[in-house]
One Martini backbone bead per residue (centre of mass of N, CA, C, O) as a GRO file, in nm:
protein
   82
    1MET     BB    1   9.526   2.356  12.897
    2LYS     BB    2   9.495   2.044  12.742
    3TYR     BB    3   9.408   1.893  12.416
    4LEU     BB    4   9.289   1.565  12.311
    5LEU     BB    5   9.263   1.354  12.025
    6LEU     BB    6   9.187   1.051  11.994
    7ARG     BB    7   9.189   0.802  11.770
    8SER     BB    8   8.890   0.719  11.807
    9PHE     BB    9   8.778   0.998  11.747
   10ILE     BB   10   8.893   1.049  11.463
   11LYS     BB   11   8.781   0.799  11.323
   12LYS     BB   12   8.481   0.864  11.375
   13PHE     BB   13   8.465   1.152  11.266
   14TYR     BB   14   8.527   1.069  10.953
   15SER     BB   15   8.240   0.902  10.931
   16TYR     BB   16   8.105   1.172  10.898
   17LYS     BB   17   7.938   1.418  10.804
   18THR     BB   18   8.003   1.745  10.764
   19GLU     BB   19   7.776   1.850  10.946
   20ASP     BB   20   7.850   1.676  11.196
   21GLN     BB   21   8.139   1.777  11.225
   22ARG     BB   22   8.066   2.069  11.296
   23ILE     BB   23   7.908   1.998  11.553
   24ILE     BB   24   8.142   1.859  11.702
   25ILE     BB   25   8.340   2.093  11.702
   26ASP     BB   26   8.158   2.282  11.863
   27ALA     BB   27   8.144   2.102  12.118
   28VAL     BB   28   8.445   2.101  12.182
   29GLU     BB   29   8.463   2.408  12.221
   30LYS     BB   30   8.258   2.418  12.456
   31ILE     BB   31   8.423   2.239  12.646
   32LYS     BB   32   8.670   2.416  12.657
   33ASN     BB   33   8.517   2.660  12.769
   34TYR     BB   34   8.426   2.521  13.028
   35PHE     BB   35   8.718   2.495  13.147
   36GLU     BB   36   8.774   2.811  13.144
   37THR     BB   37   8.474   2.918  13.281
   38ASN     BB   38   8.266   2.709  13.423
   39THR     BB   39   8.058   2.718  13.171
   40ALA     BB   40   7.763   2.586  13.021
   41PRO     BB   41   7.568   2.533  12.785
   42TYR     BB   42   7.261   2.406  12.790
   43GLY     BB   43   7.275   2.212  12.527
   44LEU     BB   44   7.518   2.024  12.621
   45ARG     BB   45   7.490   1.847  12.868
   46ILE     BB   46   7.670   1.763  13.115
   47LYS     BB   47   7.787   1.427  13.206
   48ARG     BB   48   7.834   1.181  13.437
   49LEU     BB   49   7.940   0.835  13.397
   50SER     BB   50   8.189   0.843  13.589
   51LYS     BB   51   8.450   0.922  13.772
   52LYS     BB   52   8.609   1.027  13.479
   53ILE     BB   53   8.360   1.028  13.285
   54PHE     BB   54   8.233   1.231  13.017
   55GLU     BB   55   7.953   1.413  12.862
   56GLY     BB   56   7.841   1.571  12.559
   57ARG     BB   57   7.532   1.670  12.454
   58ILE     BB   58   7.416   1.746  12.141
   59ASN     BB   59   7.210   1.511  12.084
   60ILE     BB   60   7.036   1.223  12.057
   61HIS     BB   61   7.300   1.096  11.882
   62LEU     BB   62   7.524   1.293  12.001
   63ARG     BB   63   7.853   1.243  12.152
   64VAL     BB   64   8.101   1.369  12.386
   65MET     BB   65   8.388   1.220  12.509
   66TYR     BB   66   8.562   1.253  12.835
   67PHE     BB   67   8.879   1.314  13.009
   68ARG     BB   68   9.081   1.383  13.304
   69GLU     BB   69   9.446   1.452  13.329
   70LYS     BB   70   9.502   1.691  13.499
   71ASP     BB   71   9.593   1.911  13.221
   72VAL     BB   72   9.424   1.687  13.049
   73VAL     BB   73   9.204   1.659  12.776
   74LYS     BB   74   9.027   1.363  12.659
   75PHE     BB   75   8.908   1.260  12.356
   76PHE     BB   76   8.658   1.006  12.284
   77CYS     BB   77   8.549   0.679  12.161
   78HIS     BB   78   8.276   0.487  12.197
   79ARG     BB   79   8.080   0.252  12.070
   80LYS     BB   80   7.807   0.403  12.193
   81SER     BB   81   7.896   0.652  12.076
   82TRP     BB   82   7.728   0.831  11.833
   0.00000   0.00000   0.00000
């Protein structure tokens, strides 16, 4: 499985404080682990938003959105996410 951080994700990521960046990195790692083991930690709360788009809820304000195309998981940022 390959994982890509799309430009929108990276751009938004760098706009956050260092503490939030660490939390987001941890969530991305947990999502990667979810794809490898097919189990997600309770706090991540993975939710399907549409047919192809999912989100991992980090906390009440932070979300990591992603979609999968074949063997590639792409993380992105939507205007309303984070």
